[in-house]
C-alpha positions as CSV (number, residue, x, y, z in Angstrom):
1,X,37.6,9.4,-19.9
2,X,34.7,9.4,-17.3
3,X,31.6,8.0,-18.3
4,X,28.3,9.9,-18.2
5,X,26.2,8.7,-15.5
6,X,22.3,7.8,-15.7
7,X,20.9,9.4,-13.0
8,X,17.3,7.7,-12.0
9,X,14.8,9.6,-9.8
10,X,14.1,8.4,-6.9
11,X,10.6,7.3,-7.5
12,X,11.5,5.0,-10.3
13,X,13.4,2.5,-8.1
14,X,11.4,-0.2,-7.0
15,X,12.8,-0.4,-3.7
16,X,11.9,2.4,-2.6
17,X,8.0,1.0,-3.2
18,X,8.9,-1.6,-1.4
19,X,10.2,-0.3,1.7
20,X,7.6,2.4,1.7
21,X,5.0,-0.5,2.0
22,X,7.3,-1.9,4.8
23,X,6.8,1.7,6.4
24,X,3.2,1.4,5.8
25,X,2.6,-2.3,6.9
26,X,4.4,-1.5,10.0
27,X,2.3,1.8,10.6
28,X,-0.9,-0.5,9.8
29,X,0.4,-2.9,13.3
30,X,0.5,0.0,15.2
31,X,-2.7,1.6,14.0
32,X,-5.0,-1.5,13.0
33,X,-7.9,-0.3,11.3
34,X,-6.8,-1.4,7.7
35,X,-7.1,2.2,6.4
36,X,-2.9,1.3,5.6
37,X,-2.9,-2.1,4.8
38,X,-4.3,-1.0,1.1
39,X,-1.9,1.6,0.6
40,X,0.7,-0.6,1.7
41,X,-0.4,-3.4,-0.6
42,X,-0.4,-1.0,-3.3
43,X,2.8,0.5,-2.8
44,X,3.9,-3.4,-3.1
45,X,2.6,-4.1,-6.1
46,X,3.5,-1.2,-7.8
47,X,7.5,-2.1,-6.7
48,X,6.7,-5.2,-7.8
49,X,5.4,-3.8,-11.3
50,X,8.9,-1.7,-11.4
51,X,10.9,-4.9,-10.7
52,X,9.2,-7.3,-13.1
53,X,8.6,-4.5,-16.1
54,X,10.9,-1.9,-15.8
55,X,9.2,1.2,-17.0
56,X,10.4,5.0,-17.2
57,X,7.3,7.0,-16.0
58,X,7.2,10.4,-14.4
59,X,6.1,10.3,-10.8
60,X,2.3,11.4,-11.7
61,X,1.6,8.4,-13.8
62,X,3.3,6.4,-10.9
63,X,1.3,7.8,-8.4
64,X,-2.1,7.0,-10.4
65,X,-0.9,3.6,-10.5
66,X,-0.6,3.4,-6.7
67,X,-3.8,4.7,-6.4
68,X,-5.6,2.7,-8.5
69,X,-3.8,-0.4,-6.7
70,X,-5.1,0.7,-3.6
71,X,-8.2,1.7,-3.7
72,X,-8.2,-2.3,-5.6
73,X,-6.8,-3.7,-2.6
74,X,-8.8,-1.4,0.1
75,X,-11.9,-2.5,-1.6
76,X,-11.2,-6.1,-1.8
77,X,-9.7,-5.9,2.0
78,X,-13.3,-4.3,2.9
79,X,-15.1,-7.4,0.6
80,X,-13.1,-10.1,2.8
81,X,-13.4,-8.7,6.3
82,X,-16.9,-6.9,6.1
83,X,-19.8,-8.1,8.4
84,X,-22.0,-10.7,7.0
85,X,-25.4,-9.2,5.7
86,X,-27.8,-8.6,8.5
87,X,-25.0,-8.9,11.5
88,X,-24.5,-5.7,13.6
89,X,-21.6,-5.6,15.8
90,X,-22.8,-4.8,19.5
91,X,-20.4,-3.7,22.3
92,X,-21.9,-5.3,26.1
93,X,-19.4,-5.0,27.7
94,X,-16.5,-2.1,28.5
95,X,-12.7,-3.2,27.5
96,X,-11.3,-1.0,30.3
97,X,-13.3,-2.8,33.3
98,X,-10.7,-4.9,34.7
């Protein structure tokens, strides 16, 4: 007798979130600016959350978790890489001059 196969939604698979994190990290390398790095960290932590605490949640709940983790990661990165108080970044030389 053939057993019924349980269909798992693709967004509930941990490796999908980790793969998305890797793609976002590569985009961050190509387009630096700490914009995609927060999203990559959020996706990676979401994937790790699904590995260590498997849960069957809907897509909107996972997206809220991803958004919250990405926001926390972005705020942490901004705090780590910000300029010190009173500092201003000034560029005197043109980077295109050879």
